[in-house]
N, C-alpha and C positions, 0 to 999 in steps of 0.2 A: 452601424444600424445598420439591418438587413432584413427582408420582409421572410415570411414564412414558406414562400416560394425558393428561395435559397437555402435553406436548411440542408446539412449534409451530416453524418453520422461521425460524432467524435466532437463537434463543435460544440462551444460553450457561451452558454447564455447569460445574461445578468437580467434575472426576472426579480422583482422586487426586492433588490440589493443582496439576492443571494445567487450564489453562482450553480449553474445547471448543464450538464453534458448532455447532447444528444446521442439516447442509445440507440433509439430505430425512430424513423418517421415514416408515416404514410401520406399522401395527397391523394383524399377521397372527393369524387364528383359525383354525388346522387344527382337522379335522374331528375329530382325534383327539390327546389333550393339551391343556396349557393355551395359552392366548394369549400371544403375544409381540410387542414392538416391535423392527422392524428400523430402525437409523438411520446415517447416512452424517456421522460427526463431524469437524470440521476443526479442529485445534490453533489457536487464535487467534496466540501468537508464531511457530510454524516454519510454519504453512500447511501442514501433512501432511493428509493425509485418511485415515479409517479407518473400516470398519465395524465396530460393535458393535450386540449384539443384546441387549437387556433383556428379563425378565420382564414381563408385564403388572402395573402396579399398583407396581411397583419405586419406591422413593423417591428421587430424586436430588435433587442440592444444585445450586441455580440461582445466577447470579452474575450481577452487573449490570454492563454493561461501557457506559461513557458516552462516546460519539463526538459531540465538538464541533468547531465550524469554527472554527480558532484562525488567529490571522497569526503568521507568522515576522517576529522581528522583528531579532535578531541572534546571531551565536556568541559565548560567554562560555567562556574555556577548551574543554574538550571536551563544553560543554552546548549545545545549541539553546535559546534562548528565544522560546517562541511566547506571544501573549498571546490569551486568550479575547475575541471580538468582541462578547459580548454582555455580560460583568461586566466587562471589563477587566483581568480576575486574570494574571500570569503566572506561565508553568510551565515550569521547567528541563527538556529531555528530554536525557538521554547521547545521546552519539555513536551508541553501539550500539544504541539503540533506533531511531534515526533510518535506520541503515543506510545502502543505496544511495540512498534518498531525498535526501539529502543533495549527489550530483551534480545535480540538478534544480530545488532551492529555492534562490528568490532572497529577498532581504530584501521585506517587505510582501507576501511572498505568500502567498494563505488553504491551509491544507493541513486535513485532518480527523487529529485527535488522538485516539486510544481511550486511556481510562485506565479503572483497575481499583483502585477504594478509593484514589483520587489518585494512583496510580502509573500514569506512562505504558506503555503495552503495546506501541503502533506508530502510524507516521506515515501516512497515505494521501495523495496526492497526485491530482488530477485525471489524466485517463487520458494528458492531452499539456501541454506548456508551451512557452510561445516564450522561445526564449533568443538571443543573439547570438553570432554565432562572432567571438573574440577573435585569434586566429592561425590560418592556414591557409596552406600552399603555395600561390603563383601558380600558376593554370591555364596548360598550355600551349596555344599557338595551334590545334592541329590537334585538342584534347579537349574539343570541345564538345559531340560526339555519340555517343563512346562511354559503355559503361555501366559504365568505372570507377569507382573510389571512393578516397578519399584521407582520412587521419587532418585533424580540424577540433578544436581546443580551444575549447568555450564560455566564454562568461563565470563560470561555475560554477566552472573548472578541470576539468571532465569533459571525456574526448575519446570523441568519437564519428566514425564514417565518413559523409563525404559525399560526392556527385558531385563531379566535377572542376571543372564550371564557377563553385562558389560562391567566393567570396571573403571574406576579412577584411572585419568590419563587416556582413557579412549577418543578419539574423534568419531562422531556422529554427523550424520547428516539430518536436518531439522528443518520441518514445513514452516515459513514465516507467516502462512495465514493464521495457522490454527496451534502451532507449538508442537504437531506431535513427532515422531520421532518416525526417522523415513528409511535408518538404516547405518550402519556400520562403515565408516570409511577406514581402507587400510593405506597408511601411506609406505 
């Protein structure tokens, strides 16, 4: 337990059984009436942002969310198995928790796994990853300078839009937030 006077950015609160991260807060003392704390909270699981006002000194329940760098090992049924790079403990993360990150996750790749009371909350990937194109239609000879795109399948099975000049076997950099093509990677 903490009071609203102890709030800090990044702190995780347990409000009505849901976990909320403090994005920003402001302690307001009007000339008339009691002081209050205006906060902007982000839901840890859904990412929804809400504004909430607390009276100054109100007790709020804090939660401990543990973020660790873990290595993705393999897929076991519907679970993704991650290994803590410090303790070598293995953690099974359900498909629903991994979500869209599964489209950009390769074996032996590092990711940040957030847990609360040893239950996985979400998986955070780096902003961009390098993946190989396993299939795309061949580009036509006149298509080099046009700004068109074509679908390409990555080694993880995800499909993205790439420029017409790219071919099967090319390594590309992909934005993990929206799945957009960022550029070609030359090895």
